[in-house]
N, C-alpha and C positions, 0 to 999 in steps of 0.2 A: 504494499499499500504506500503511495507516494503522498508527499505533501500536497494538500489540497490548495487550489489557486486562491480560494478565499483566505486561507491562512496566510499565504505568501503576500497578500495584499495588505494585510494589517501589521505584519511583523516588521520591525525596523531594528537597526543596530542599537543596543542599549548604551553604546558609548557616544556616538555622533549623531543618532536619530536619523541615519540615512536609510535608504532602501536596501534590502538584501535580496540577492538572487541565488537561486538553486545552482549549485556547481554542476557541471556537465555530467560528472560521475554519480551525483546525487548523494555525495558523502557529507555535504555540509551546505550551509548558507553563507554566502560571501558578501560583505558590506561593499558597496560600490564606492564609497568615500575613503574609509580608513583601511579597507582591504582585510579585515579580520574574518576569519572563516569560523562559524560556529558549527560544531558537529551535529549530526543527526544520528540519534541512537534509538533503536526500536521504533522507527518512524516518528519520533518526537525531537524537535529542534531543541538543542541545550543552549539557551540564549544567556549564558552566564559568561562575564568578561574573562574570568579565570580559566575557562575551558577553550577559550577562542585562541587561534594562532594566527598570526599576521603572514599573509602571503602577498606576492607582488604580482 
């Protein structure tokens, strides 16, 4: 089960409040502004700053 479009529309980065996009491999949600990637575990996005990794 993938992340629903409705959920993606309301989720934002907890750091900078920018939009997050689903990564191509569906392993996480990437912030378009600060490039933090929040993991998805058991089809649930983990939107905790301590769990995020910065990608370029």
